[in-house]
Steps between C-alpha positions, in 0.01 A plus 500: 500500500853363597593369837816629680686357786672745724723463808406771754577544868219365713458821695464694169243249379302542832505870473403492130204266572378750764548793267315330222220392736442859619480611146273222387739350236711197469877492558520386133326799387740718696799340342354519163413874535864558620670308224283685248588827644883445492493315167307778323490810693257781394645780312478785737739742327258789554397419859724545797452368844346752738838548698680572169236763410543667832877515453493617154669844438646499859858505374478753220724740688735240636877529441584198305879552514492521875298174501757334281783609720306371798450159343864477375618579863248255656583206277882551484 
């Protein structure tokens, strides 16, 4: 196992320690889990977040040309 030194705001460290304690893990384990998740995210190509599933199909009858015009006017 490698050792890593980080510079983190003291308030963030305090909140992280409280969070870790409530969950019964170390801050090191939290950081390791986070870094593992961002370094090698799972392949969720077939799985959508619940909010996306709830929105799927809601714009099938939308007027895309009207939306393009809206965006063009908005960001002019």
